[in-house]
C-alpha positions in Angstrom: -4.8 -16.2 -3.7 -5.2 -17.4 -7.2 -8.5 -16.7 -8.8 -10.6 -19.8 -9.5 -12.1 -19.5 -13.0 -14.1 -22.3 -14.5 -12.2 -22.7 -17.7 -11.5 -24.2 -21.0 -7.9 -22.9 -21.3 -9.2 -19.8 -23.1 -8.4 -17.4 -20.3 -10.5 -15.0 -18.3 -13.3 -13.8 -20.5 -15.7 -11.0 -19.7 -18.6 -13.4 -19.9 -17.1 -15.8 -17.5 -16.3 -13.0 -15.0 -19.8 -11.7 -15.2 -21.4 -15.2 -14.8 -19.2 -16.4 -12.0 -17.8 -13.4 -10.1 -20.1 -10.4 -10.3 -23.1 -9.4 -8.4 -24.9 -6.3 -9.6 -26.5 -4.3 -6.8 -27.1 -0.8 -5.7 -24.0 1.2 -6.5 -22.2 -1.2 -8.9 -20.1 -4.3 -9.3 -18.9 -6.9 -6.8 -15.8 -8.9 -7.6 -13.8 -10.9 -5.1 -10.4 -12.5 -5.1 -11.7 -16.1 -5.0 -15.0 -15.6 -6.8 -16.4 -12.3 -5.8 -17.5 -10.0 -3.0 -17.8 -6.2 -3.6 -19.9 -3.3 -4.5 -18.9 0.0 -6.2 -19.7 3.3 -7.5 -19.1 4.9 -10.9 -16.9 8.0 -10.8 -17.2 11.0 -13.0 -13.6 11.2 -14.0 -13.6 9.1 -17.1 -16.6 10.7 -18.6 -14.2 13.2 -20.0 -13.0 12.5 -23.5 -10.1 10.1 -23.6 -7.4 9.8 -26.3 -8.0 7.1 -28.8 -6.4 3.8 -27.6 -3.1 3.0 -29.3 -2.1 -0.1 -31.1 -0.3 -1.6 -28.1 -1.2 -5.1 -27.2 -1.5 -6.3 -30.8 -0.3 -9.6 -32.0 -2.3 -11.5 -29.4 -0.6 -10.0 -26.4 -1.6 -7.4 -23.8 1.5 -5.4 -22.8 2.2 -4.7 -19.1 5.1 -2.6 -18.0 6.3 -2.8 -14.4 8.3 0.2 -13.1 10.1 -0.6 -9.8 13.1 0.6 -7.8 15.2 -2.6 -8.2 18.8 -1.5 -7.8 18.6 1.6 -5.5 18.5 2.0 -1.8 14.9 0.8 -1.5 15.5 -2.2 -3.7 14.2 -4.5 -0.9 10.8 -2.9 -1.4 11.2 -2.9 -5.1 11.7 -6.6 -5.2 8.5 -7.0 -3.2 6.6 -4.8 -5.6 7.9 -6.7 -8.6 7.2 -10.2 -7.1 3.6 -9.3 -6.3 3.0 -8.0 -9.8 4.8 -11.0 -11.5 2.9 -13.5 -9.4 -0.5 -12.0 -10.5 0.6 -11.9 -14.2 1.9 -15.5 -14.1 -1.4 -16.7 -12.5 -3.4 -14.9 -15.2 -1.3 -16.4 -18.0 -1.4 -19.9 -16.4 -5.2 -19.6 -16.6 -5.0 -18.9 -20.3 -4.6 -15.1 -20.3 -7.0 -12.2 -20.3 -9.7 -12.0 -22.9 -8.0 -14.7 -24.9 -4.6 -12.9 -24.9 -1.5 -13.6 -22.9 0.1 -10.8 -20.8 3.5 -9.7 -22.0 5.5 -8.3 -19.1 8.3 -5.7 -19.5 10.3 -4.5 -16.5 11.9 -1.0 -16.0 14.2 -0.2 -13.1 13.8 3.4 -11.8 16.7 2.8 -9.5 16.4 5.1 -6.4 13.0 6.2 -7.5 13.8 9.9 -7.0 12.5 12.8 -9.0 15.4 12.6 -11.3 15.0 8.9 -11.9 11.3 8.8 -12.6 11.0 10.7 -15.9 13.6 8.5 -17.6 11.7 5.3 -16.6 8.2 6.6 -17.5 9.2 8.3 -20.7 10.7 5.0 -21.8 7.5 3.2 -20.9 5.1 5.5 -22.8 7.4 6.4 -25.8 9.2 3.1 -26.4 7.2 0.3 -24.9 3.8 1.8 -25.4 2.0 -0.5 -22.9 -1.6 -1.1 -22.3 -1.0 -0.5 -18.6 1.8 0.5 -16.3 2.0 -1.1 -12.8 4.2 0.3 -10.1 4.5 0.4 -6.3 5.5 3.7 -4.6 8.0 6.3 -5.8 10.1 8.4 -3.4 10.1 11.3 -5.9 6.5 10.8 -7.1 5.1 13.6 -9.1 6.7 13.8 -12.6 5.1 10.5 -13.7 1.6 11.7 -13.5 1.8 14.2 -16.4 3.9 11.9 -18.5 1.2 9.2 -18.2 -1.7 11.5 -18.5 -0.3 13.2 -21.7 0.2 9.8 -23.2 -3.3 8.6 -22.3 -2.0 5.3 -20.8 -3.4 3.5 -17.9 -1.3 3.6 -14.7 -2.0 1.8 -11.4 0.2 2.3 -8.4 0.3 2.2 -4.6 1.9 5.6 -3.9 -0.2 6.1 -0.7 -0.4 9.9 -1.4 -2.9 12.5 -0.3 -1.1 14.7 -2.8 -2.3 12.5 -5.6 -5.9 12.8 -4.5 -5.5 16.6 -4.4 -4.0 16.6 -7.9 -6.8 14.3 -9.3 -9.7 16.2 -7.8 -8.4 19.5 -9.3 -8.2 18.0 -12.8 -10.1 14.7 -13.1 -10.5 15.1 -16.9 -6.7 15.2 -17.2 -5.8 12.3 -14.9 -8.7 9.9 -15.6 -6.4 7.0 -16.5 -4.4 6.9 -13.2 -5.4 4.9 -10.1 -3.8 4.7 -6.7 -4.8 1.2 -5.5 -4.3 2.0 -1.8 -5.5 4.6 0.7 -3.6 7.9 1.2 -1.0 8.6 3.9 -3.4 10.9 5.8 -4.8 8.1 8.0 -1.4 7.0 9.2 -1.1 9.8 11.7 -4.7 10.4 12.4 -5.6 6.7 12.6 -2.8 5.9 15.0 -3.6 8.8 17.3 -7.2 7.6 17.5 -6.1 4.0 18.2 -3.6 5.2 20.9 -6.2 7.3 22.7 -8.7 4.4 22.7 -6.0 2.1 24.0 -5.4 4.4 27.0 -9.1 4.9 27.6 -9.6 1.1 27.7 -7.1 0.8 30.5 -4.7 -1.4 28.5 -2.0 1.2 28.7 -1.5 3.9 31.3 1.1 6.4 30.3 2.9 8.5 33.0 1.6 11.5 31.2 -0.5 12.0 28.0 2.5 13.4 26.1 4.1 12.7 22.8 7.5 13.2 21.2 7.5 13.3 17.4 10.6 12.5 15.3 9.6 13.3 11.7 11.6 13.0 8.5 12.1 16.0 6.2 10.4 14.6 3.0 6.7 15.2 2.1 5.7 11.6 3.2 7.2 11.8 6.7 6.3 15.4 7.4 2.6 14.9 6.3 2.3 11.9 8.6 3.9 13.7 11.5 1.7 16.7 10.9 -1.5 14.7 10.9 -0.5 12.8 14.0 0.3 16.0 15.8 -2.9 17.7 14.9 -5.1 14.7 16.0 -3.2 13.8 19.2 -3.5 17.4 20.4 -7.2 17.4 19.5 -7.6 14.4 21.7 -6.1 16.2 24.7 -2.4 15.1 24.5 0.6 17.4 24.7 3.5 17.3 22.2 6.6 18.0 24.3 9.1 17.8 21.5 9.1 17.6 17.7 12.3 17.1 15.8 13.1 16.7 12.1 15.7 14.5 10.4 17.0 13.7 7.0 14.5 11.0 5.9 16.1 7.5 5.6 19.6 8.9 6.3 20.0 8.8 10.1 23.3 7.2 11.0 23.0 7.7 14.8 19.6 8.0 16.5 21.2 9.0 19.8 20.8 12.8 19.5 17.2 12.5 18.3 16.2 9.9 21.0 17.7 12.2 23.7 14.6 14.4 23.1 12.5 11.6 24.6 15.0 10.6 27.3 14.8 13.9 29.1 11.2 13.5 29.9 9.8 10.1 28.7 6.5 10.7 26.9 3.5 8.5 26.6 4.4 7.8 23.0 7.5 8.2 20.9 6.1 8.6 17.3 8.6 8.3 14.5 8.1 8.5 10.8 11.2 7.0 9.1 10.2 4.5 6.5 13.6 2.9 6.0 13.7 -0.7 7.3 17.4 -0.4 8.0 16.9 3.0 9.8 14.1 1.6 11.9 16.1 -1.5 12.8 19.0 0.7 13.9 16.7 2.8 16.1 15.2 -0.4 17.6 18.7 -1.6 18.5 19.6 1.7 20.2 16.4 1.6 22.2 16.9 -2.0 23.3 20.4 -1.1 24.5 19.2 1.9 26.4 15.4 1.7 26.8 13.1 4.7 27.2 9.9 4.1 29.3 7.5 4.9 26.5 5.6 3.2 23.8 7.4 3.3 20.5 5.8 3.7 17.0 7.7 3.1 13.8 6.4 4.0 10.4 6.1 1.3 7.8 9.7 0.1 7.8 9.1 -3.0 10.0 6.7 -4.3 7.3 9.7 -5.2 5.1 11.3 -8.6 5.8 14.8 -7.0 5.9 13.8 -5.2 9.1 13.4 -8.3 11.3 16.7 -9.7 9.9 18.5 -6.6 11.0 16.7 -5.8 14.3 16.3 -9.3 15.7 15.1 -9.4 19.3 15.4 -5.6 19.6 12.2 -5.4 17.6 10.1 -7.0 20.3 7.5 -4.5 21.6 7.7 -2.1 18.7 4.4 -1.0 17.2 4.1 -0.1 13.5 1.4 0.3 10.9 0.5 0.4 7.2 -2.6 1.4 5.3 -1.5 -1.2 2.7 -1.1 -4.4 4.6 -2.1 -8.0 4.2 -5.0 -9.1 6.4 -4.4 -12.3 8.4 -7.2 -14.5 7.1 -7.1 -17.9 5.5 -7.0 -16.5 2.0 -3.9 -14.6 2.9 -2.3 -17.6 4.5 -2.9 -19.6 1.3 -1.5 -16.8 -0.8 1.6 -16.5 1.4 2.3 -20.2 1.0 2.1 -19.9 -2.8 4.4 -16.9 -2.7 7.0 -18.7 -0.7 6.9 -21.7 -3.0 7.3 -19.4 -6.0 10.0 -17.0 -4.7 11.7 -19.0 -1.9 11.0 -16.4 0.7 8.1 -15.0 2.8 6.4 -11.9 1.5 6.5 -8.6 3.3 3.3 -7.1 4.7 2.7 -4.3 2.2 4.2 -4.1 -1.3 4.1 -7.8 -2.4 0.4 -8.2 -1.5 -0.4 -4.6 -2.6 1.0 -5.0 -6.0 -0.5 -8.4 -6.4 -3.9 -6.9 -5.6 -3.3 -3.9 -7.9 -2.5 -6.1 -10.9 -5.6 -8.2 -10.3 -7.7 -5.1 -9.9 -6.6 -3.9 -13.3 -7.1 -7.3 -14.9 -10.6 -7.6 -13.6 -11.3 -4.1 -14.9 -10.2 -5.2 -18.3 -12.4 -8.3 -18.1 -15.4 -6.3 -17.1 -14.7 -3.7 -19.9 -14.3 -6.4 -22.4 -11.3 -4.7 -23.9 -7.7 -4.1 -22.9 -7.1 -1.2 -25.4 -10.1 1.0 -24.9 -8.5 2.6 -21.9 -11.5 4.8 -21.1 -13.7 1.8 -20.8 -11.2 0.0 -18.6 -10.9 3.1 -16.4 -14.7 3.3 -16.0 -14.7 -0.3 -14.9 -12.0 0.5 -12.3 -14.2 3.3 -10.9 -17.0 0.8 -10.3 -15.1 -2.2 -9.2 -14.4 -3.5 -5.7 -11.8 -6.2 -5.6 -11.5 -8.4 -2.4 -7.9 -9.1 -2.3 -5.1 -9.8 0.2 -5.0 -6.3 1.6 -8.8 -6.1 2.0 -11.2 -4.6 -0.5 -9.7 -2.3 -3.2 -12.3 0.3 -4.0 -11.9 3.7 -5.7 -13.0 7.0 -4.3 -11.4 9.9 -6.2 -9.1 7.3 -7.9 -7.6 6.2 -4.6 -8.2 3.4 -2.2 -10.3 3.7 1.0 -9.0 3.1 4.5 -10.8 0.9 7.0 -11.7 2.0 9.7 -10.6 5.6 9.2 -12.6 6.3 6.0 -15.3 3.6 6.1 -16.8 1.5 9.0 -17.4 -1.4 6.7 -14.4 -3.8 6.4 -15.8 -5.1 3.1 -15.5 -1.6 1.6 -11.9 -0.7 2.3 -8.3 -1.8 2.8 -7.3 -2.4 6.4 -5.1 0.2 8.2 -3.4 -2.5 10.2 -1.7 -1.6 13.5 0.9 -4.3 14.3 3.0 -5.1 17.4 6.1 -7.3 17.3 5.9 -10.0 20.0 8.5 -12.7 20.3 9.8 -11.8 16.9 6.3 -12.3 15.3 4.1 -9.6 13.8 0.7 -9.6 15.5 -2.1 -7.4 14.0 -3.7 -5.8 17.1 -6.1 -3.5 15.2 -8.6 -3.3 13.5 -11.1 -6.0 14.2 -12.1 -8.2 12.4 -8.6 -8.4 11.0 -6.7 -8.6 14.2 -4.9 -11.9 15.2 -3.4 -10.7 18.5 -3.8 -8.4 21.4 -1.7 -5.4 22.6 1.0 -6.3 25.1 3.2 -4.0 27.2 6.6 -3.9 25.6 9.4 -5.7 27.6 10.9 -2.4 28.7 7.7 -1.3 30.4 7.0 -4.5 32.3 7.8 -4.7 36.0 
């Protein structure tokens, strides 16, 4: 939702933001998407000495570089990332800019976003473009970019959803002070879903034949970490894992052999971790053609609009989740309408709103710092800020977002780990309250 700033055409100023959008309380600064809700804490990371800010952003402009996978096999997600970022930048510029300066946007395509693609894109960003900030979504080969950005002393905001990033940051906060992951880590995917599933069974809404699970996990770090966390938590809750199989992440041509692991003895839950929208749609079609009497969980892929186009009615009954998802409130509905007007299509659930929130989170940090080029001051503002956005409240702990309800019980202090079920070709958020807009239903293949 566009920020409403009383204005004179001079853009968002620090004074205006403090006067209209900030409440100072115990712990820090409160800033919301419409005018301001939020509290915060200052981190220790940026107290380390930072390189002197460069000359980027001169000439009356603040330079923003967006790095997204726009032509590779996850281009559908890349387009969402780009659109969310551009929408926020355009809104800021339409309001007069930031601290009296317009945002100049430069786009870099990192293609398939693999480890071999990332250095080229980020080296170009820091060596050639020399931006005041780099905004990106997630990267499949994430890792090389962190040292490139840290060594250059540039600000970098992303939604990589990585526990590995938090581990890296906490080991060397003085080195990585300028980097922020504006969403929670992938740890809560597996653990959070296991807790939700066990609660669902205890509530009597779902009675599995047996409390068993079959896990189909991809072979990359993202998939395997999610599968590992689900397995550990579901066993802790008293369930039995009867089969666990690995596959080439996002490259499964035929799900039949993998699904056979669940057909032999249908489990209480079939938990899968493939993030590919096309791969998940293919799985849904095979399951619809030959159902297995179990609940089915798919990881993230259904959040991308491409999934529903490919899966059609086969998607009905599927459960999926994301720790970076738009919450179904009125502010989000207003934002979705503006997005559709601007881009001619509905936004997905994760990357368009996630990158929109990320860009506004950085912009508000700049406004609070009163500078776009003293990167240390901007980073310190980011450590203290909570931005109420489309995905909930973006708040930093160890330079990463916080998951609600897994990492905080206060919905105003975290981003919602939404669990969604597809019902009559519509996505219904069935957890967590207060963000839910539907209730769990038995899938069509389990009725009767």
